[in-house]
N, C-alpha and C positions, 0 to 999 in steps of 0.2 A: 504494500500500500504506500503510495507516494505521499510524503509529508514534506513541505518546504523546509529546507535546512535550518532556516532561522527559527523554526518552531519545533526543533528537535527536543528542546527542554520540555515542552508541553506533551509531546508524544511519550517521553520517558515517564512523566507523571501519570499519564493515562495507563501506561503499563502497570504501574504500581497500584493505581486505583482499581484495576480490573479484578484484583483479589477479593475486594469487597465493594462492588459498584454502588455509588450513591444513588438514591432514588431519582434525583434530579441533578444533572450536570449542566452548568452554565459556562459556555465559552464566549468570552468577550475579547475585544481588541482585534489586532491584525486587520485583515481585509476580508471581504465576503468569501472569495474563493478559498482562502486559507481556513476560515472557520468551517466551511463546508467540507473541506478535505479532512479536517480533524474530527468532525462529526461522523463521517463515514469510517474513518480510522477506528474510532471508538466502537462503532457498531460491529466492524469486522473483528476487532480485538475480542469482543465478548462472544463471538460466534465461530471463530476459527478454531478448529481442533488440531491444526498442523503444528509442527515445531516452529518456534520463533513467531508465534501468533502476534499480529496477523501476517500470514505468509504472503498474501497478495496473489497467490496462484491457485489455491484450492477453489472448489466449486462455491463454497460459502463466501469467500473473499470476493470472487468475481461477481457473484450475485449482489453483494452489498455495493460494490463499485458501480454496478449498472442499475442499482436501486430496485431490484426485483427479488431480493431475498424475502422469503415468507415471514421472517421475524423482524423485518425492517419496515417501519411506517415513516414516510418522509413527507413533511409538509413544507412547501417552498413559498415562504413569504416574499421572496424576490420576484415571484410571478404574479401574485395576487394576495389580497387580504386573507388572513386565516380566520375563518368565521366560526360562529358557535356551532353551526351544523357539522363542520368538520370535526370538532372536538367531541360532539355528542356521538358521532359514528364510532368513536373509539370505545365507548362504554361497554358494549357487548364483548369486544375483543379483550379488554383488560381482565375479564373474568375467566379467560381461557388460558390453558397452558401453552407455552411456545410450541411451534410445530417441529422445531429442531431440538438439538441437545444444548443450545446456548440460551441466550436471554433475548427477549423481545426488546427492541430499541425504538423508541418513538422520537424522531428528530424534528424539531421546529427550526428550520433554517430561516434566518431573518425574523426571529421571534418577535421583534418589535412591531411586526405587522399583525400580530394577534389583536383582534378587536377587543374592547373591554369586556364584552359579553363572553367571548371565547376564552379570554384569560381567566375570568372568574369560573367558567365551566371547567377549565383545566385544573384550577385550584381545588375544586370539589372532587375531581378525580383523584387528586393526590392525597385526599383525606383517607383513602382506603389503600394503604401501601401494599404492593405486591412484589414478592421476591423475583418473579419471573418477568417483570416489565420495568424498564428504566426509561427516563426521559432525558433528552439533551436539548437545551435551549441555546441557540446560536444568535448572538446579537452584537452590534458595534459597542454598546456600553450598557451596563446593567441598569443605569438610570432610566432607560427607555422602557423598562419592563415593570409590571405590577410589583410593588415592593414586597408583597407577601409571597410572590413567586420567587423573588430573589432570596428572601430569607429562608426558603426551603431548599435552596440550591447549594451545591458545592461549586464554587466559582474559581475558574482558572482564567488568567489574563494572558492572552497571546502577546508575543513581541510586536511592538508597533514598528512602523517604518522608521528610518533614521531621523534623528532630530532635525527639524527644518533649519535651525540655526547653523547646522554643519555645512549647509550649502548657501552661500550668500545670494545666489541667483534666486533660489526658491524663497528665501526670506524677503527679497525685494519684491517678487511677484505677490507674495502673501500680503505685504503691506499695501501694494497698489490695489489689490482686490478689496481689502477692508476699507480703503479710502474711497473706492467707487461706491461701495455699499452705503457709505456715510454721506457722500456728496453727489454721486452720480456723474463724476467727471474723471477724465484721464485714462480710463481703461482701454478704450478702442484704439487709442494711439499706439498702445503697446501691442495688442493682438493683430493690428492691421499691418504691421511690418512683416514683409515676406520672410518666411522661415524663422520668425521669432518664437513660434510655438510648435513643439513636436509632441508626440504621444508621451514620451518619457517625462517631459516637463509638466504636461497637463496632469498626468497621473500623480506625479510627486506633489503637485500643488493640492490636488484633491485629498490625498492621504495626509498631508500636513495640516489641512484644515480640519479633518476628522480628529486628528490628534489634539489640536488646539481646543476643540469642543470637549473632548474627554478631560483635558486639563481643567477647563472652566468648571465642568461638573464636579470635579474632585476638589475644587477650591484652590487649584494651583494656577495663580494668575500672574506669574512673573512676566510673561510675554505680553506684548501689546494686543496680539490677536486673542489670547485667552481672556484678557481684561475686557475686550470688546464683546466677546461672547457671553461673559459673565453678567453683562449689563442687560442682556436680552431676556424677555419673558420666556417661560418654558414653551409657550406656543410658537414664538418666533424661532427659538433655538431648534425646536423640533422641525420646523419648516426648512431651516437651513440644512439640517442633517439629512432630511429626505432628499433635498435637491442634490446634495453631495453624493448620496447613494445612486441616484439616477445618472449623474455625470460619470460615476465610476463604472456603472453598467455599460454606458455608451462607449467608454474608452476601452472596455474589455471585450467588445464584440469582435468576432473573428474577421468580419468584413471591415474594410478601411472606413474610419470616421475622421472627419477633419477635426483635429484636437482644438484648433482655435475657435471653431464654431461651438464646440462643446463648452469651452470656457466662457464664450460670449453668452451662451444660453444660461449658464450657471450665474454669471454676473447679473444679467438683466432680470432673470426670474426671481432671484433672491431680493434684488433691489426693489422691484415692484411690489413684492410681497411685504417687505418691511415698511415701505411707504404706505401701503394700503392699510396696514395695521397700526400705523402711528396714531 
């Protein structure tokens, strides 16, 4: 099972946790593909019977990777909201034994897309613990989840991308975008320069912004960007975070996407939203 090298520490912790799996595992931090990879790694680890589990080659591991394992239930909040009807459909399944020799794993990818009703329904399901079923919540930050769900979870924080301050160019673009959101000026002169924006820079900027939001939520406001985010209301901060997730998805598509257009969309979308809610 492939796990990004910079998340090797988390994979090692998951190996140790597999001896006594927590009922709810929360994986936060990193980026969406890394969280998904580790969620599937966890499901494979709990169901692989081969040596060096997860071996990545046995029938069970392959089925998990392809999301067709009979004891894997995978909800993808990156595709659509996770609704109460989805969670209710789990209820009959939770009373049944796993079909294989391992553990049933219910993964909520991008769990921040659980509707409030769905999150509360899930919470009720957790009131009846089962040794044969475990849950994995994958989300950018724990603060976007129902606090009572977080309190029931064993939380692991994935490694974040490199500090934005380590790259002066990213720090400069970060400051320019924050200034545009504040004043509505100066941004398009930057992105309009031919060759000024490539996919690497655009993705690095999006990840840097996500990190700054996490800092603000944790009360770590040493950087100007984190200070700016800390002044936003929860609703505004949530809107920025969702826009960043959409921009990251666009930049991750296999088909070519103009990274300058993605950043322009991000800049104008968030600016208009913040102005409308002023």
